[in-house]
N, C-alpha and C positions, 0 to 999 in steps of 0.2 A: 418455740415461743409462740403463743397464740396472739390473735388480734381481736380487739373488742370494738364494737361499733354501736352507735345509737341510731335507730331508724325512726325518724319523725314521719308520721303517716297522716295524710288527709284522706277522708272518706267522701264518697258521693253523698249528697243530701238524702236523708231518709234511709240510709243503709247502715247506720251506726251500730245497732245491736247485732246484726248479722255478721258484719265485718269484724267487730270486736270479738265475737265468739269464735270466728274462724281463726283469728290471729292467736287467741289464747289457747286454742287447740292445736296449734302448729307443732309438729314433731318433725325435725329435719335431720337428715344424715349429714348435712353440710355444716351446720352450725348449731350451737346450743342456745336456746332462748333462756336468758338469765332473768329477765323481768319484762312484764307488760304492764304499762301504766296508762290509764285513761287520764287525759289532761285537759285543762282549759286553755283557751287561746287559739292561735291559728292552726294548731295540729289537734288531732283527735286522740291519737295514741302514740306513745314512745315505747319502742321495743329495744331492749338491750340484748345484743347478740355477741357470742364469742365463737371464733372459728380458728382452725389451725393456720390459715393464711388468708390473704386478701382475696384470692380467687374464690375460695370456698364461701367466704362472707358475701361476696358479690353475687355468686350463683344462688345462694339462699334468698337474697333480696330480690333478684330479677326473676328467678324461676318459681319461687314459692310465694313470697309476700306480694309481689306486684301482680301475680296471677289470680289473687283472691278477688272475686267479683265485688265491686264497690270500692276498691282501693283506687283513689284518684291520682295521688302523687306521693312520692317518698323523697325524703332528704336524709342522707346518711352522714353522720359525724363520727369520725374515727377517734378513738382514744389514743393519746400519745403519752410517752414518758419523757419528761424534760430533765430528769435527774440522773 
């Protein structure tokens, strides 16, 4: 069973285009990028990821997304099944 997460990302001021391009070009062996949406509000981009387990999802976020120059902060929301 896979795990899906939504990563809400804030950029440093003035880095929007460069960071947005880097995130859209992300190809990870740890997780699959399902969607990248530029949004309004307190976050700049929301990335939907899917991974085989929580560890792989976390490694993708910490080792790959957070290492992109200009990423200031991430917040991860995990998808859950209530049924």
